[in-house]
C-alpha positions in Angstrom: -123.4 44.7 39.4 -121.7 42.8 42.3 -118.5 44.5 43.4 -116.1 42.2 45.1 -114.0 43.5 48.0 -110.3 44.2 47.1 -107.6 42.1 48.7 -106.6 45.1 50.8 -110.1 45.4 52.2 -110.1 41.7 53.0 -106.8 42.1 54.9 -108.1 45.1 56.8 -110.8 42.8 58.2 -108.1 40.7 59.9 -107.6 41.9 63.5 -104.1 43.0 64.4 -102.0 40.5 66.3 -99.6 41.7 69.0 -97.6 38.4 68.7 -97.5 38.6 64.9 -99.2 35.2 64.7 -102.7 33.9 64.3 -104.5 30.7 65.5 -106.9 28.6 63.4 -110.3 28.5 64.9 -111.3 25.6 62.6 -109.3 23.2 60.4 -108.1 24.9 57.2 -107.1 23.8 53.8 -103.9 25.4 52.4 -102.9 25.3 48.8 -99.8 25.0 46.6 -100.6 28.1 44.6 -102.8 31.2 44.9 -105.3 29.7 42.5 -106.2 27.0 45.1 -106.1 24.2 42.6 -104.0 21.7 44.5 -104.1 21.0 48.3 -100.6 21.4 49.8 -101.4 20.8 53.5 -104.0 21.3 56.2 -103.9 23.2 59.4 -105.7 21.7 62.4 -107.7 23.8 64.8 -105.4 25.6 67.2 -102.3 25.7 64.9 -100.3 28.9 64.7 -99.4 30.7 61.5 -98.0 33.9 60.2 -99.7 35.9 57.5 -97.2 37.0 54.9 -98.9 40.2 53.8 -96.4 41.0 51.0 -97.7 38.0 49.1 -101.3 38.9 48.8 -103.0 38.1 45.5 -106.5 38.6 44.3 -108.0 35.6 46.1 -105.2 34.2 48.4 -102.3 35.1 50.6 -99.3 33.0 51.7 -99.0 31.9 55.3 -96.3 30.1 57.2 -97.2 27.4 59.7 -95.2 28.1 62.8 -94.7 24.6 64.1 -92.6 23.4 61.1 -92.1 26.5 59.0 -94.2 25.2 56.0 -95.4 27.9 53.6 -98.6 27.6 51.6 -101.5 29.6 50.2 -104.7 30.5 52.2 -107.8 31.7 50.5 -108.7 35.3 51.5 -112.2 34.0 52.3 -110.8 32.0 55.2 -109.1 35.0 56.9 -112.2 35.3 59.0 -111.5 32.1 60.9 -108.2 33.3 62.2 -107.8 34.9 65.6 -104.7 36.7 67.0 -102.5 34.3 69.0 -102.1 35.5 72.6 -98.6 34.2 72.7 -96.2 33.4 69.9 -95.5 29.7 69.2 -92.5 28.3 71.1 -90.9 25.1 70.0 -90.8 22.4 72.7 -87.6 20.4 73.0 -88.4 16.6 73.1 -85.5 14.2 73.7 -85.1 10.8 72.0 -85.7 9.2 75.4 -89.0 11.0 75.7 -89.9 10.1 72.1 -89.3 6.4 72.8 -91.9 6.6 75.6 -94.5 8.1 73.2 -93.9 5.6 70.3 -96.7 3.2 71.4 -99.3 6.0 71.3 -97.9 7.2 67.9 -98.3 3.7 66.5 -101.8 3.4 68.1 -102.7 6.7 66.4 -102.0 5.3 63.0 -103.9 2.1 63.6 -106.9 4.0 64.9 -106.8 6.2 61.8 -106.7 3.1 59.6 -109.8 1.7 61.3 -111.8 4.8 60.3 -113.3 5.0 56.8 -110.6 6.9 54.9 -109.0 7.5 51.5 -105.7 8.9 50.4 -105.8 12.7 50.2 -102.9 14.5 48.6 -102.0 17.2 51.1 -104.1 15.7 53.9 -102.8 16.1 57.4 -106.1 16.3 59.3 -108.0 13.0 59.6 -109.7 11.0 58.5 -108.0 11.3 55.1 -104.2 11.7 54.9 -101.3 11.5 52.5 -98.3 9.5 53.5 -96.2 12.2 55.2 -99.4 13.8 56.5 -100.2 10.6 58.4 -96.7 10.6 59.9 -96.9 14.3 60.9 -100.3 13.9 62.3 -99.4 10.8 64.4 -96.2 12.4 65.8 -97.8 15.8 66.4 -100.7 14.2 68.3 -98.0 13.1 70.8 -96.3 16.6 70.9 -93.5 15.8 68.4 -93.3 17.8 65.2 -91.9 16.5 61.9 -91.3 18.5 58.7 -94.2 18.3 56.3 -93.1 16.4 53.2 -91.6 12.9 53.0 -88.3 14.0 51.5 -88.0 16.6 54.3 -88.8 14.0 56.9 -86.1 11.7 55.5 -83.5 14.5 55.7 -84.7 15.3 59.3 -84.3 11.7 60.6 -81.1 10.0 61.7 -80.2 7.4 59.1 -80.3 3.8 60.3 -79.8 0.4 58.7 -82.4 -2.3 58.1 -80.9 -4.3 60.9 -81.4 -1.3 63.3 -85.1 -0.9 62.6 -87.4 -0.6 65.6 -91.1 0.0 65.9 -91.8 3.7 65.4 -88.9 4.2 62.9 -89.7 5.6 59.5 -89.3 3.8 56.2 -88.7 5.9 53.0 -89.4 5.0 49.4 -88.6 6.6 46.1 -86.9 6.4 42.8 -85.2 9.7 41.9 -85.8 11.1 45.4 -87.9 10.2 48.4 -91.6 10.4 47.6 -93.3 8.1 50.2 -93.0 7.4 53.9 -94.3 4.7 56.2 -94.1 3.9 60.0 -92.4 0.6 61.0 -94.6 -1.5 63.3 -92.1 -4.3 63.9 -92.1 -8.0 62.8 -91.5 -7.0 59.2 -94.6 -4.8 58.8 -95.3 -1.1 58.2 -98.3 1.2 58.1 -98.8 3.9 55.6 -101.3 5.9 53.6 -100.8 5.1 49.9 -102.4 6.6 46.8 -104.9 5.2 44.3 -102.6 4.9 41.3 -99.9 2.7 42.9 -101.2 2.0 46.3 -104.4 1.1 48.2 -106.0 4.5 48.3 -106.2 4.3 52.1 -104.2 3.6 55.2 -103.0 0.0 55.3 -100.5 -2.4 56.8 -98.0 -4.0 54.4 -95.0 -6.4 54.7 -91.5 -5.0 54.2 -90.8 -7.8 51.8 -90.7 -8.8 48.1 -93.0 -11.7 48.9 -96.2 -9.8 49.3 -98.8 -8.8 46.7 -98.2 -6.6 43.7 -98.6 -3.4 45.7 -96.3 -4.3 48.6 -93.8 -5.7 46.1 -93.9 -2.4 44.2 -93.1 -0.4 47.3 -90.3 -2.8 48.3 -88.7 -2.2 44.9 -88.7 1.5 45.7 -87.1 1.1 49.2 -84.9 4.1 49.7 -83.8 4.4 53.4 -84.7 4.1 57.0 -84.8 6.8 59.6 -85.2 7.4 63.3 -86.8 10.5 64.8 -84.3 11.8 67.4 -86.0 15.1 68.4 -89.0 17.3 67.7 -88.6 19.8 64.9 -87.7 23.2 66.3 -88.4 26.3 64.2 
């Protein structure tokens, strides 16, 4: 009879970390629960995380991503792709003036992602497949600017602005009872976003911020919630 290793044995295989943090040697899928049924987010190669040992279950353990403090479940089978971080993660202060300089490359990131074959992936933050907030986080982090993980968290993180204040690189938020979708404003009345299969395009696309578009863009316009400006990089 096959005897599976216990969770404790699995954790013992994880080398100790003097910094208390680990780095991902490969991209990782992280889940909403210990059962691994729903993707919560992804961790790109090189990201820092803390292993929350008190949370260990039979097949998974909670980890906290250091860059934005997001907590999710990592399968124990993936512990072997973690390596001790030589130095703990340190947040980098990025001013609004510096963010403005990086906005063209952030916009370029989203357009390049759109031009790759892709589909909407709930929890996706590592290309080519993203969810809405994952695309925003991926685009900004590629330019050294961290945003919180989820769309409603990003909305709370941003400085509120009006429609008349919108500039390329600002975020547009949609929702009904609360924010549940986010897009990046491109200018000239258009935005780019990754939208789902049920009410969107199941891919990254550019849509008009108007009630004069097709059924999908009209549907999002009806859910328009607020506008936000990224003023600084998230600091944990």
